[in-house]
C-alpha positions as a Markdown table, in Angstrom:
| # | Residue | x | y | z |
|---|---|---|---|---|
| 1 | Met | -10.2 | 5.7 | -11.6 |
| 2 | Asp | -11.3 | 6.1 | -8.0 |
| 3 | Cys | -9.2 | 4.7 | -5.1 |
| 4 | Glu | -11.2 | 1.5 | -4.8 |
| 5 | Glu | -10.5 | 0.7 | -8.6 |
| 6 | Phe | -6.9 | 1.6 | -8.0 |
| 7 | Glu | -6.6 | -0.9 | -5.2 |
| 8 | Thr | -8.2 | -3.5 | -7.3 |
| 9 | Tyr | -5.9 | -2.7 | -10.2 |
| 10 | Leu | -3.0 | -3.0 | -7.9 |
| 11 | Asn | -4.0 | -6.3 | -6.6 |
| 12 | Val | -4.6 | -7.8 | -9.9 |
| 13 | Asn | -1.5 | -6.5 | -11.7 |
| 14 | Ser | 1.1 | -6.5 | -9.0 |
| 15 | Arg | 2.3 | -8.0 | -5.7 |
| 16 | Val | 3.0 | -4.5 | -4.1 |
| 17 | Val | 0.0 | -4.7 | -1.8 |
| 18 | Ala | 0.9 | -8.3 | -0.7 |
| 19 | Ile | 4.5 | -7.2 | -0.2 |
| 20 | Phe | 3.6 | -4.2 | 1.7 |
| 21 | His | 1.1 | -6.1 | 3.9 |
| 22 | Ser | 3.9 | -8.6 | 4.7 |
| 23 | Gln | 6.3 | -6.0 | 5.7 |
| 24 | Ala | 3.8 | -4.1 | 7.8 |
| 25 | Leu | 2.7 | -7.4 | 9.5 |
| 26 | Ala | 6.4 | -8.1 | 10.5 |
| 27 | Tyr | 6.7 | -4.6 | 11.7 |
| 28 | Gln | 3.6 | -4.8 | 13.8 |
| 29 | His | 4.5 | -8.2 | 15.3 |
| 30 | Ser | 7.9 | -6.8 | 16.0 |
| 31 | Lys | 6.4 | -3.8 | 17.8 |
| 32 | Asn | 4.0 | -6.0 | 19.6 |
| 33 | Arg | 6.7 | -8.3 | 21.0 |
| 34 | Gln | 8.5 | -5.2 | 22.5 |
| 35 | Arg | 5.5 | -4.4 | 24.5 |
| 36 | Ala | 5.0 | -5.5 | 28.1 |
| 37 | Ala | 3.3 | -8.8 | 28.3 |
| 38 | Ser | 0.2 | -7.2 | 29.9 |
| 39 | Lys | 0.1 | -4.6 | 27.1 |
| 40 | Arg | 0.5 | -6.7 | 24.1 |
| 41 | Trp | -2.2 | -6.6 | 21.4 |
| 42 | Ser | -4.4 | -9.3 | 20.3 |
| 43 | Glu | -3.9 | -10.8 | 16.8 |
| 44 | Thr | -7.0 | -8.9 | 15.8 |
| 45 | Ala | -5.6 | -5.7 | 16.9 |
| 46 | Val | -2.3 | -6.3 | 15.1 |
| 47 | Ala | -4.4 | -7.3 | 11.9 |
| 48 | Asn | -6.3 | -3.9 | 12.3 |
| 49 | Ala | -3.1 | -2.0 | 12.6 |
| 50 | Val | -1.7 | -3.7 | 9.5 |
| 51 | Asn | -4.9 | -3.2 | 7.5 |
| 52 | Lys | -4.7 | 0.6 | 8.5 |
| 53 | Met | -1.1 | 0.8 | 7.4 |
| 54 | Val | -2.0 | -1.0 | 4.0 |
| 55 | Ser | -4.9 | 1.3 | 3.5 |
| 56 | Gln | -2.9 | 4.4 | 4.2 |
| 57 | Phe | -0.2 | 3.2 | 1.8 |
| 58 | Ile | -2.7 | 2.6 | -1.0 |
| 59 | Asp | -4.3 | 6.1 | -0.4 |
| 60 | Asn | -0.8 | 7.9 | -0.3 |
| 61 | Val | 0.2 | 6.2 | -3.7 |
| 62 | Tyr | -3.2 | 7.0 | -5.2 |
| 63 | Asp | -3.0 | 10.6 | -4.1 |
| 64 | Lys | 0.5 | 11.0 | -5.5 |
| 65 | Leu | -0.5 | 9.5 | -8.9 |
| 66 | Lys | -3.6 | 11.6 | -9.1 |
| 67 | Thr | -1.6 | 14.8 | -9.1 |
| 68 | Asp | 0.3 | 13.5 | -12.2 |
| 69 | Ile | -2.7 | 12.2 | -14.0 |
| 70 | Lys | -4.0 | 14.2 | -16.9 |
| 71 | Glu | -7.5 | 12.6 | -16.7 |
| 72 | Asn | -9.9 | 12.5 | -19.5 |
| 73 | Arg | -13.2 | 12.2 | -17.9 |
| 74 | Phe | -14.4 | 10.0 | -20.6 |
| 75 | Gln | -11.5 | 7.7 | -20.5 |
| 76 | Ser | -10.5 | 8.0 | -16.7 |
| 77 | Tyr | -9.6 | 4.4 | -16.3 |
| 78 | Asp | -7.3 | 4.4 | -19.4 |
| 79 | Ser | -5.7 | 7.6 | -18.4 |
| 80 | Trp | -4.6 | 5.8 | -15.1 |
| 81 | Val | -3.4 | 2.7 | -16.8 |
| 82 | Asn | -1.5 | 4.7 | -19.4 |
| 83 | Leu | 0.3 | 6.5 | -16.6 |
| 84 | Ile | 1.0 | 3.5 | -14.5 |
| 85 | Glu | 2.3 | 1.3 | -17.3 |
| 86 | Gly | 4.1 | 4.1 | -19.2 |
| 87 | Asn | 6.2 | 5.0 | -16.1 |
| 88 | Glu | 6.6 | 1.5 | -14.8 |
| 89 | Val | 4.9 | 2.5 | -11.6 |
| 90 | Leu | 4.1 | -1.0 | -10.5 |
| 91 | Asp | 7.8 | -2.3 | -11.0 |
| 92 | Asn | 9.1 | 0.8 | -9.1 |
| 93 | Leu | 6.6 | 0.4 | -6.4 |
| 94 | Glu | 7.4 | -3.3 | -5.8 |
| 95 | Glu | 11.1 | -2.5 | -5.6 |
| 96 | Thr | 10.6 | 0.3 | -3.2 |
| 97 | Val | 8.3 | -1.6 | -0.9 |
| 98 | Ser | 10.4 | -4.7 | -0.9 |
| 99 | Glu | 13.2 | -2.5 | 0.6 |
| 100 | Ile | 11.0 | -0.7 | 3.1 |
| 101 | Glu | 12.0 | -0.4 | 6.7 |
| 102 | Phe | 9.6 | 1.0 | 9.2 |
| 103 | Asp | 11.0 | 3.1 | 12.0 |
| 104 | Glu | 10.4 | 2.0 | 15.5 |
| 105 | Glu | 8.7 | 4.6 | 17.6 |
C-alpha cells in the first residue's frame, strides 16, 4: 500500500482525516484571528495551511505504520489492512485525533 492508497483507505473506512481536518481548521482560524488585521491570511491561505497539516498527518501515520508492517510484496494491500484492523489502528487514531490540541506558537 502506498501513501495515496493509505489515504483513500482512511477516508473510506474512518472519519480520522475529517476529524483532523476539522481540528486543524479550528486551529488555523484561531491563529489567524490572533494576527494583526493587516497580516491576516485569506481563506485560501488558511485552507492551504490546513491541507498541509492534513497531508503531514497522513504521511506521519503512514511512515509509523510502515515500520511495523511485514509486507508481503505479493499481498501488500492485505498486509496493511491486516495490521490496521488487527491492531484497531483506526479506532485508536480517531480517539487520539479527537483529543488533539495544537500548540500555539
